[in-house]
C-alpha positions in Angstrom: 70.0 102.4 111.2 72.0 105.3 112.7 70.2 108.6 112.6 72.4 111.3 110.9 71.8 114.8 109.8 72.1 113.8 106.0 71.1 110.8 103.9 74.1 111.0 101.4 77.8 111.8 101.7 78.8 115.4 101.0 82.2 116.9 100.7 81.7 118.4 104.1 81.9 114.9 105.6 85.6 115.0 104.7 86.6 118.4 105.9 87.5 117.7 109.5 84.6 119.5 111.0 81.2 118.7 112.5 79.9 116.5 109.8 83.2 114.4 109.5 83.1 113.9 113.4 79.5 112.8 113.1 80.4 110.3 110.3 83.1 108.8 112.2 81.3 108.7 115.5 78.0 107.4 114.3 79.2 104.9 111.7 82.8 104.0 112.0 83.3 104.2 115.7 80.0 102.7 116.5 80.4 99.5 114.5 84.3 99.1 114.8 84.5 99.9 118.4 87.2 98.0 120.5 89.5 98.8 123.4 92.4 99.7 121.1 90.5 102.0 118.6 90.8 105.7 119.7 89.2 107.9 117.1 90.5 111.0 119.0 94.1 110.0 118.4 96.4 109.9 115.4 98.0 106.6 116.5 97.2 103.5 118.4 99.3 101.8 121.1 99.4 98.1 120.6 100.3 95.4 123.3 103.8 93.8 123.0 103.9 90.9 120.7 106.3 88.0 121.4 107.3 86.4 118.2 107.7 87.1 114.5 105.4 89.8 113.2 104.0 89.6 109.7 102.4 92.5 107.9 100.3 92.8 104.8 98.5 95.7 102.9 95.7 95.6 100.4 93.1 97.8 98.5 89.6 96.9 97.6 87.5 98.1 94.8 84.5 96.2 93.6 81.3 96.9 91.6 78.6 96.5 92.8 79.7 97.4 96.4 77.2 94.7 97.6 76.8 91.4 96.0 75.4 88.0 97.0 77.4 86.5 99.8 79.1 89.8 101.0 80.0 93.3 100.2 83.2 95.4 99.9 83.4 95.6 103.7 83.4 92.1 104.6 85.6 91.5 101.5 88.3 94.0 102.8 88.4 92.1 106.1 88.6 88.5 104.5 91.1 89.6 101.9 93.5 91.1 104.6 93.0 88.3 107.0 93.5 85.6 104.4 96.8 87.2 103.1 98.2 86.7 106.7 96.6 83.4 107.1 98.2 81.7 104.0 101.4 83.1 105.1 101.3 81.1 108.3 100.2 83.9 110.6 97.5 84.5 113.1 95.8 87.9 112.2 95.6 90.3 115.0 95.2 93.8 114.1 94.0 95.9 111.0 94.0 99.5 109.9 91.4 100.9 107.6 91.4 103.8 105.1 88.0 104.6 103.5 87.8 106.7 100.4 84.1 107.7 100.0 82.6 109.3 96.9 80.5 112.3 97.3 76.8 111.3 97.0 77.2 107.8 98.4 74.0 106.9 100.3 74.8 106.9 104.1 72.5 103.9 104.7 74.6 101.8 102.2 77.9 102.9 103.9 76.4 101.8 107.3 75.5 98.4 105.9 79.0 98.0 104.7 80.7 99.0 107.8 78.4 96.9 109.9 79.2 93.9 107.6 83.0 94.8 108.1 82.4 94.7 111.9 80.8 91.2 111.8 83.5 89.8 109.7 86.3 91.2 111.9 84.7 89.7 115.0 84.4 86.3 113.3 88.0 86.4 112.4 88.9 87.7 115.8 90.8 90.7 114.6 90.6 94.3 115.8 90.5 97.4 113.6 93.0 99.8 115.6 93.3 102.8 113.4 91.9 104.4 110.3 91.3 107.5 108.1 88.4 108.7 106.2 88.6 110.8 103.0 85.8 112.1 100.8 86.4 112.5 97.1 84.3 114.7 94.6 81.6 113.0 92.8 82.8 111.2 89.6 86.3 110.6 91.1 85.5 107.2 92.8 83.2 104.2 92.5 81.2 104.9 95.6 83.7 103.6 98.1 87.3 102.4 98.0 88.9 100.8 101.0 92.5 100.2 101.8 93.8 98.0 104.7 97.0 97.0 106.5 97.1 93.8 108.5 99.4 92.8 111.4 99.8 89.1 112.5 101.9 86.8 114.6 103.8 84.1 112.6 103.3 80.6 113.9 106.5 79.3 115.2 106.6 75.9 113.3 105.6 77.6 110.0 108.2 77.9 107.3 106.4 78.3 104.0 108.0 79.2 100.8 107.8 78.3 97.0 111.5 77.4 97.4 110.6 74.2 99.4 108.4 72.8 96.5 109.8 69.6 95.0 109.1 67.5 92.2 106.2 65.1 92.7 104.5 67.4 95.3 100.7 67.5 95.2 98.6 70.6 94.7 95.4 70.9 96.7 92.5 73.4 96.5 90.1 73.7 99.5 86.9 74.1 97.5 85.2 75.2 94.2 86.9 77.8 92.3 85.4 80.8 90.4 82.4 81.5 92.8 83.3 85.0 93.7 84.2 86.2 90.3 80.9 84.8 88.8 78.8 86.0 91.7 80.0 89.6 91.3 79.7 89.3 87.4 75.9 88.2 87.8 75.3 91.0 90.3 76.2 93.6 87.7 73.5 92.2 85.3 75.6 93.6 82.5 74.9 90.5 80.3 71.2 90.2 80.9 71.9 87.2 83.3 70.9 86.7 86.9 71.6 84.0 89.4 71.6 83.0 93.0 75.2 82.1 93.2 76.9 83.3 96.3 80.5 84.7 96.6 82.8 82.3 98.5 84.1 85.2 100.5 85.2 84.1 103.9 88.1 83.9 106.3 90.4 80.9 105.4 92.1 81.0 108.9 90.2 77.8 110.1 91.7 76.0 106.9 95.2 77.2 107.2 95.4 76.6 111.0 94.2 73.0 110.4 97.3 72.1 108.4 100.1 74.2 109.7 101.5 71.3 111.7 101.6 68.9 108.6 105.4 68.2 108.1 105.1 68.2 104.3 103.2 71.5 103.9 105.3 73.6 101.5 103.3 76.6 100.4 99.8 78.1 100.7 98.1 81.1 98.7 94.7 82.3 98.3 93.6 82.6 94.6 92.2 86.0 94.5 92.9 88.3 91.5 93.6 86.0 88.5 92.1 83.0 90.2 93.6 79.5 90.5 95.4 79.7 87.1 97.4 82.7 88.3 98.6 81.1 91.4 99.6 77.9 89.5 101.6 80.0 87.0 103.4 81.9 89.7 104.4 78.5 91.4 105.6 77.4 88.0 107.7 80.6 87.4 109.2 80.6 90.9 110.1 76.9 90.9 111.1 76.2 87.3 109.0 73.0 87.7 106.1 72.0 85.5 102.6 71.5 86.7 99.9 69.1 85.6 96.4 69.7 86.7 93.5 67.1 86.4 90.5 68.8 85.0 88.0 66.4 86.3 89.5 66.9 89.9 89.2 70.6 89.9 86.0 71.5 91.8 83.7 74.0 89.9 80.0 74.5 90.5 77.9 73.8 87.6 76.5 77.4 87.6 79.9 78.7 87.4 80.7 76.4 84.4 77.4 77.5 82.7 78.0 81.2 83.0 81.6 80.8 81.8 80.5 78.8 78.8 77.9 81.3 77.8 80.2 84.3 78.1 83.6 82.8 77.0 85.4 82.9 80.3 87.6 80.3 81.9 86.7 79.7 85.6 90.3 78.9 86.4 91.0 82.7 86.0 88.1 84.0 88.0 88.7 85.4 91.6 88.1 83.3 94.8 87.8 85.0 98.1 87.5 82.1 100.5 89.8 79.3 99.1 93.3 78.0 99.6 95.7 76.5 97.1 98.2 74.4 99.0 101.4 72.5 97.8 102.1 69.5 99.8 104.5 66.5 99.9 103.0 63.5 98.2 103.0 61.5 101.3 101.1 64.2 103.4 98.5 65.1 100.6 95.8 62.8 101.9 96.4 64.0 105.4 95.7 67.6 104.4 92.8 66.6 102.2 91.3 64.8 105.2 91.8 67.8 107.6 90.2 70.2 105.1 87.2 67.9 104.4 86.4 67.9 107.9 85.8 71.7 107.9 82.5 73.6 106.7 84.5 75.5 104.1 86.7 72.5 103.0 84.2 69.8 102.4 84.7 69.9 98.6 88.6 70.1 98.9 90.3 68.1 96.2 93.9 67.0 95.1 93.9 68.7 91.7 97.5 68.1 90.3 101.2 67.7 90.9 104.5 69.2 90.2 106.4 67.6 87.1 109.6 67.7 85.4 108.0 69.5 82.3 108.7 73.2 81.6 105.0 74.1 81.2 101.6 74.2 83.0 99.0 71.9 81.5 95.5 70.7 82.2 94.8 67.0 81.5 91.3 66.6 80.1 89.0 63.6 81.1 89.8 62.1 77.6 93.6 62.1 78.5 94.6 64.9 76.3 96.3 68.1 77.6 95.8 71.8 77.1 98.4 74.4 78.0 97.4 76.9 80.7 98.6 80.3 79.7 99.5 83.2 81.9 96.8 85.8 82.3 97.5 88.8 80.2 94.3 90.7 79.8 91.9 91.4 82.8 88.9 89.2 82.0 86.6 91.5 84.0 86.5 94.7 85.7 88.0 94.7 89.1 86.2 92.4 91.4 88.3 92.4 94.6 
C-alpha cells in the first residue's frame, strides 16, 4: 500500500492544497498513469481519431463499495466500456470524477483505484482526465464515481431497435441476476451469506465477436433493471411483442434460491457482464456459436423471439404464459 500522511480522507484532501496533491499523486496518478494523463493540466490532448466517435457517460453508486467479484472501481470501468461496446464501438478513452466522503479509509480507496487500473488495462482503455472532490461526512456513501467514455464506432456496425423485425431471436450471453444477487448477499441485510460472484466484466470480446454477423440488429447490456427492463424497452420501441422461454433463460441455482426466499424476480436484477442481442432468425445460431466459444459466453442461450402480440410474456415449462410487467419500484437499493 502507498504510504500517506493520513489513514482516512479529510476535507483537506479536497481543498486544492498539499493533501489533495498527495492524494492525487500517490493514489490516482500512481495507479492510473499513462502517457495521456497529465495531472498538472486541466485538459488532455488526444490523438486524432479517424472515424465516427461515440461517447457515453455514467455514474456509479453501490453498497458495499467492495463485493465478491469486484468493487465500485472495476464496476465503473466495466460499465462505461460496456455501454460503448454494445453500441458497436471500440472503447478508447475515459474520464473519471471521484466524489469521496470525509472519513473514508485511504487503504480502501487505494484498493478500489488499483482495481480500476487493472480493469482499464484489461479493456485496453486509458483514463485521460479526472477530478477529485471531497464531501463532508454524511453527504455521501463513501465514494461515488462518474465517468465519460469515448470510443471509435466500427464501420460495419449499424445497430438500432428500429432494425428489429418480426421473428427475430433474442439471445443472452450468460446467466442473469448474478451481480444484483452478489451485491445483495454482500450487504448481509437479510441474514444471508453466499459465495456467488458478480458477473462484472468487459463485454467487448462478446460484442466484437458478432459485429460482422449480417443479421445482428441490436445489443444492450442488462444493467439496472436487469433483463426484463431491456426486453420491455425493446417492446416499447418496436411495437412488437416478445415471448421468452423460461427454461431457456440461464439463471444460476443460487440466484434462484435467493430470489425465491426474498421474493425477487431474477429477471429484474442487474447484470454487469452480460449482453442481450436481437438477431435475425437465420443468424441466431451463428451468434450463439460465436459466443459459446468465449470464456464469458459459454452459457449463452437463445431465450425468445419477437412476435405479433402487443405484450411481453414468459412461457413456462408447462406451456402456460405469464406477463412480464415493466419495472416500477426499485427492487433493491442502487447496485450499479
